[in-house]
N, C-alpha and C positions, 0 to 999 in steps of 0.2 A: 231414116236414118234425117232425113229433109227435117224433120221436128223435132229432135234432140238438135242437130247444129241450129237450128231457128233459137230453143230457147238459149244453148250457151252463147251464141251471138248478142239476143232481148240478154244476160244477165249483166256483158260489157258496163253495158254504161247506167245502170244501174247499182255495179261497185262502184263506177265515175262518179255518179253520183255524189254516191256514203263516202268517199273517200273527200270529197270538196266540202259537202256539209260539217263532218269531224274537222277538216284542217280548218275551216273557220270557226270554231268554237273556241271563246273564248276558256280561261283557265275555268272558271267559275262554273260555266258549262258540263266541262268534261269534268268537272270533281261533283256533278250531282247538284248542282248548286247548294255545295253545305259552307259556312260560314266557313272563312281562314284561309281563305284564297284569293289571291288577288292579281291580273296579270300583269304578269313580268315581275314578281315579285317574290320571294322563298316561302315552302307554306310557313306555320307557326312555329311547329314543331320537328323532329323527324319523325314522329309519329302518324302527321295528319295524314298525310297521302294515305298511307296504309289501313288507316280506317274509311276512308273514300272510296277506296280503291275496293275492298268488300263491301259496303253500302252500293256505288255504284252500279259494277258489274254484276252485284244478286238482283238488282231489279231491271239489270240486261233480259239476268238471265230468265224473271219473272216474268217478263214483258213479252219473250218467243213465246213460251208458251202460255199465254192469254194471250194471244194475237193467234193460233196455232189451235186452241178447244176455243176460242168463239170462232174459228173459222170451221170449223169440222160443227160445233154447232149450228151455226149458218148452212153449213151444204146441207146439214140432216134436216133438219125443218124445208129449206126448198125440196128437194130432191125428193124427202118421203112425205109433199103435204097431198092432203089428199085431194084430189082432183075432181071435176064434174064429172058428176055420175056416179060416182062411189059411195060406199058406205061401210058402216062396218070396220074392222079393225084389220091392218093389211099384215101378212104373214109374221107370226113375230118367230125373232131365231132366240133359239135357248140356249144353245154353247157357240162359243168361237173361239178354239183355243187363240191362235196369235194372235188377236184382237186384246184377248184378258191378259195374256200373259204382254204384253207391250205397257197395259197402263197399269200392271203388278210394278213390273222390272222397271219404267222411267221414274216414277215418285220415291220407289229404292235410291235409284242414283243420285238423282236430285236432294233430297235428305242428306243422302251421305256425306255429299258434295259439301254442301251448305254445311255440315257441321265439322267437316276436313279443315275446311277453308279460315273454319271461323276459328274454332280448334286453335290453328296453326298462329295466325294471329292477335288471339288472345294470351298464349304461351309467351309469345314476343314484348306483350303489350303488358304484358303480368310480371315480366323479369326487373327487376332491383339492381340498383349499381351496388358494387359494390363498396365503392371507397367516392361517390361522387365529389363535385364543386363544390357545392352550396346542399347544405343541409336545412330543411326548413320545417316549419310545425304548422302547421295547421288547424284551430282549434275555432267549433261551431258552436254555437251559445242562439239562445232564442234573443233576439233575431239581430246577429252580427256573425263577426267575425275576431279571430286574434292572431296575429302573426307573429310567430318565430324565428328569430334567424338564428339555426345556433351555431356557437363556436368550440372551442376545445377546449373550453371553463364556463362558467358562468358570466368572469370578467369579461369573456369575447363574445359574449349573448346578448342579442340584445330585442328590442318586442314592442310592437303595435299591439294595443288593445282599442277594438273597433267599437264604436254605438251605430245601433236602428238607425236605416233612412232615413228621412224625414223630406214631408213633402208640405206642398202650399197645398189651396183651396182645389185648386183646377191637376195635382196630383203630379208637379214638377215636382223632381231632389234639387230639396235645396239645401243639403246637408254636406260635410266631406263625407265621402265613404274611405272604409278603411280600405290602402292599395296594397296589393301584393308587390313589392320588386321582384326582377328576375333578370340575372345577367347574360346578354347572348351568347348561346355558341357555346356556352359552358354546362356540364353537366346537374339536373337537379335532380333530388331527390325527396318530396313532401309525405311529412306523414299525417295523418290525419285525424283528429280525437275531436270529442264530443263531451259539452257540460250537460248537458241535458237528455236532448230527444236524438231521434235518428237525422241525422240533414244529410244533404249529398252533396259537396264538395264540384264546381261543375265552372272550369271557364269553356265558355260559347265555342271561340275560333278554335280551339285547342280539338275540337269533337271528340272528349270524354270528359265520363264522371265517375267518381268514386264514393261512394253509402259513408257515412264517420258516425260510430257507435259508443256510448262512453262506455267508457271500460272495457273495453276493445283496440286498437291502433291500426290502421288501414298506412298504407304508401300506395304510393305511386312514383316515377320515373323515370323521366324525358328530360330532353336539352329540346330550349327553344332557342328557335334558329332566325329569327326577323323580329326586329325595335317593333317598337309602337303599344298601342294601348287598346288593351283588350276587361267587355266587361266577364264579370262574375257572378253566381248565385247560388245559391240552395236549390238545389233539383229536389228533394225530398219535402214534402206535406210536409209542415212544423210546428204548424199552430196557426192563431190568429193572425197575428204580422211577417206569415212567409213570405210574400211578395216582395217584402221590403226588408228581406235577407241580403241585401245584395253589400258586390266589392268589384272593386277595382284590380284591373292585373297593368304592371309595367314592364314591358320586353326595355331593360337598356344596355348599353353597354357597360364591360366592368367595371370604368372609373366610376360611371353616373352610381352603380352599384352600394359598391366602396363607399363616398358621400355618402352615400343613401344612412347605413347601418352608421358611419361617424355620428349625421345627426342624431340619430336615436340614440347612441348613447351621450354625447354632449344633452340630450332632454333628462337624463338620467335614469332611460326606459334600458337598464339594464339584469344581467340574472333571468332565468328563466320565468316565464308564467308561472304565476302564482295558482295553488287550485283548489282555492280555499272555494270558490263560486259556481266547482262544479257539483249538481242538482244530488245526485247519486255519492255519498260517500261512503258508505256503506256498502260493498260490493257482497254479492254472494259467499258467502265461504271467509270471509274477512271481518264476521263480526259485526258489528254495531259501533259508530263512531266515538260514545261516550265510553263505551267498555273499553277496546282500544287506546283511549287515551286515560283511562286508570292505570289498565294495565305499563 
């Protein structure tokens, strides 16, 4: 009894210390040092905290498993080490049912738990808005991006076509990057398309990426919740200048967003982006482009 009471009292300062340490953590530290979090500021989207929570909690569980495993390994190495005067092998244990059940059931529980939480969050992340405030088509191409802001008709649709990033001799970006504008606190759905090979659309601070295939549309729905400028890039090796396939993201007020669309319309960049530059014009099952033209 005294030993148990002593143990309980010993855990009190440990718990207090842990609480103080966690209380002193910044938003970045609490979210596993992932991008997209600033002290005293809202997350970048309505989904980033979900992603960071899954990531951070998974690492905490894995760290606990690691500490227990390393501790048991160290204890076994010390407790069963060969001592002075001993020779040969110690007595071997063939079976230990409790231990075998333990190291079978516990990993199974961990795997099922990780799967359940991942599947739960993935369903939410992949759920698309039925009637988003903003609909945008992002088109990946070797090695840049086109952004089309979809309206109710071609006359209300505007676009920006980007070019590959250019650098100086030191590798610094010296050209304007294509920029995706998003209105803050508005529901957004982005249709993801490719002109040529597989690309991956990644806004780093939004903690999510999705692949882009030619002939197959992908979708991503979210709500930007913090104004600012963010970096975007292709996350799928797509050729020689993959590293130069960059873009910027600006989350702005609704007024600034509408002003940007008006600027694109004033520049004559209206209507849908033409598909004539798509690499593959004769997708499987459609016949060749020439034969379709003749028909």
